[in-house]
C-alpha positions as CSV (number, residue, x, y, z in Angstrom):
1,M,-46.1,154.3,-229.3
2,Q,-49.8,154.2,-229.0
3,W,-52.0,156.6,-231.1
4,N,-54.6,158.6,-229.1
5,T,-56.5,161.8,-229.2
6,Y,-53.8,163.7,-227.4
7,K,-51.1,162.6,-229.9
8,L,-53.3,163.6,-232.8
9,T,-54.0,166.9,-231.2
10,L,-50.3,167.5,-230.7
11,I,-49.5,166.6,-234.3
12,T,-52.2,169.0,-235.6
13,M,-50.9,171.7,-233.3
14,L,-47.4,171.3,-234.6
15,A,-48.7,171.4,-238.2
16,A,-50.5,174.6,-237.3
17,V,-47.3,176.2,-235.9
18,A,-45.5,175.1,-239.1
19,V,-48.2,176.6,-241.3
20,V,-48.2,179.9,-239.5
21,G,-44.3,179.9,-239.5
22,R,-44.1,179.2,-243.2
23,I,-46.6,181.9,-244.1
24,A,-45.1,184.4,-241.7
25,F,-41.6,183.8,-243.2
26,A,-42.7,183.6,-246.8
27,A,-41.1,186.9,-247.7
28,I,-37.6,185.5,-246.7
29,P,-36.6,183.0,-249.4
30,N,-36.3,179.5,-247.9
31,A,-36.0,180.6,-244.3
32,Q,-39.0,178.8,-242.8
33,P,-39.5,176.7,-239.7
34,V,-41.4,173.9,-241.5
35,T,-38.4,171.5,-241.9
36,A,-37.3,172.1,-238.4
37,I,-40.7,171.4,-236.9
38,I,-41.1,168.2,-239.0
39,I,-37.6,167.1,-237.8
40,L,-38.5,167.7,-234.2
41,S,-41.9,166.0,-234.6
42,G,-40.3,163.0,-236.1
43,F,-37.5,162.8,-233.6
44,W,-39.9,162.7,-230.6
45,L,-43.1,161.3,-232.0
46,G,-41.9,159.0,-234.7
47,P,-41.8,158.8,-238.5
48,L,-45.5,158.5,-239.1
49,A,-46.2,161.7,-237.0
50,A,-43.6,163.5,-239.1
51,V,-45.2,162.4,-242.3
52,I,-48.6,163.5,-241.2
53,T,-47.1,166.9,-240.1
54,A,-45.4,167.2,-243.5
55,F,-48.6,166.4,-245.4
56,L,-50.8,168.8,-243.3
57,T,-48.3,171.6,-243.4
58,T,-47.7,171.4,-247.2
59,F,-51.3,171.1,-248.1
60,L,-52.5,173.9,-245.9
61,T,-49.7,176.3,-246.7
62,N,-49.9,175.7,-250.4
63,M,-53.6,176.5,-250.3
64,V,-52.4,180.0,-249.4
65,L,-49.0,180.2,-251.2
66,G,-49.9,178.3,-254.4
67,M,-50.6,174.7,-255.2
68,G,-48.9,172.9,-258.1
69,I,-47.0,169.8,-259.2
70,W,-44.3,170.7,-256.6
71,T,-46.7,170.1,-253.8
72,V,-46.4,166.3,-254.2
73,W,-42.6,166.6,-254.2
74,Q,-42.6,168.9,-251.1
75,V,-44.7,166.3,-249.2
76,T,-42.3,163.6,-250.4
77,A,-39.1,165.5,-249.5
78,W,-40.5,166.6,-246.1
79,G,-41.9,163.2,-245.5
80,L,-38.6,161.5,-246.1
81,I,-36.8,164.1,-243.9
82,G,-39.4,163.3,-241.2
83,I,-38.9,159.6,-241.5
84,G,-35.1,160.0,-241.2
85,A,-35.7,162.2,-238.1
86,G,-38.0,159.5,-236.7
87,L,-35.4,156.8,-237.2
88,L,-32.8,159.1,-235.5
89,G,-35.1,159.4,-232.5
90,K,-35.7,155.7,-232.4
91,F,-32.1,154.6,-232.7
92,L,-30.2,157.6,-231.2
93,P,-32.7,159.1,-228.7
94,R,-29.9,160.9,-226.8
95,L,-28.6,162.7,-229.9
96,P,-27.5,166.1,-228.8
97,V,-29.3,169.2,-230.2
98,L,-26.2,170.0,-232.3
99,G,-26.4,166.6,-234.0
100,L,-30.1,167.2,-234.8
101,S,-29.2,170.7,-236.1
102,V,-26.6,169.2,-238.4
103,Y,-29.3,166.7,-239.6
104,G,-31.5,169.8,-240.3
105,L,-28.7,171.5,-242.3
106,L,-28.3,168.4,-244.4
107,S,-32.0,168.1,-244.8
108,G,-32.2,171.6,-246.3
109,L,-29.7,170.5,-249.0
110,F,-31.6,167.2,-249.6
111,F,-34.8,169.1,-250.0
112,G,-33.2,171.2,-252.8
113,V,-32.1,168.0,-254.6
114,V,-35.6,166.5,-254.5
115,M,-37.1,169.7,-255.8
116,A,-34.5,169.9,-258.6
117,F,-35.5,166.3,-259.6
118,T,-39.1,167.6,-259.7
119,M,-38.2,170.2,-262.2
120,R,-36.4,167.6,-264.2
121,A,-39.6,165.5,-264.3
122,I,-41.5,168.4,-265.9
123,S,-38.9,169.0,-268.6
124,Q,-36.4,171.4,-267.2
125,T,-32.7,170.6,-266.9
126,F,-31.7,169.2,-263.5
127,W,-28.2,170.8,-263.2
128,G,-29.3,174.2,-264.3
129,Y,-32.2,174.3,-261.8
130,Y,-30.1,172.7,-259.1
131,L,-27.1,175.0,-259.5
132,A,-29.3,178.1,-259.7
133,G,-31.0,177.0,-256.5
134,I,-27.9,176.4,-254.4
135,P,-28.0,179.8,-252.6
136,F,-31.7,179.1,-251.7
137,D,-30.8,175.6,-250.5
138,L,-28.0,177.0,-248.4
139,M,-30.4,179.5,-246.8
140,H,-32.9,176.6,-246.2
141,A,-30.1,174.5,-244.6
142,A,-28.8,177.4,-242.4
143,S,-32.3,178.3,-241.3
144,N,-33.0,174.7,-240.4
145,F,-29.9,174.6,-238.3
146,V,-30.9,177.8,-236.4
147,F,-34.6,176.9,-236.0
148,I,-33.7,173.6,-234.5
149,L,-31.3,175.2,-232.0
150,V,-34.0,177.8,-231.1
151,F,-37.0,175.5,-230.9
152,Y,-35.4,172.4,-229.4
153,S,-35.7,173.3,-225.7
154,V,-39.3,174.5,-226.0
155,F,-40.4,171.5,-228.0
156,E,-38.5,169.1,-225.8
157,K,-40.6,170.3,-222.8
158,L,-43.8,169.8,-224.9
159,F,-42.8,166.3,-225.9
160,I,-41.7,165.2,-222.4
161,K,-45.1,166.4,-221.1
162,Y,-46.7,164.3,-223.9
163,E,-44.6,161.2,-223.0
164,R,-45.6,161.5,-219.3
165,R,-49.2,161.8,-220.2
166,A,-49.0,158.9,-222.6
167,Q,-47.5,156.7,-219.8
168,L,-50.2,157.7,-217.4
169,A,-52.9,156.8,-219.9
170,S,-51.5,153.3,-220.5
């Protein structure tokens, strides 16, 4: 799909929604719409759009919530999740919302594993950190599932409008 000003504007708007959502839900551990928004972005706009959304969201929210070594790994985890969603959108474009929600659920668990490896890289034990984080990973997974179910129809309309506009421009 062709890159244009409208697509870049859409991506930055999605990142802004994710930033506001992450900060608004910061008081609830691991219940945040960021992963769901990255998944929906990747599914409809492609892997690169999801990676850009992941980078912008992580960088901007960590300016408020705290920047550290984990920032690189958050971008990596969310970027990989977005690439996976982009590939799902390319190869299974008619994937039902329930299927995408299950992908979101699994992505929450994957994110936890990536973050546990991060802690291992800075001299903590992997298993101790991972096992202690399982309740948070489950919360992340469950919130992804719910956020995708809630956001899907609204975002679908937005992305269909984008596709129509992109077709008219070409």
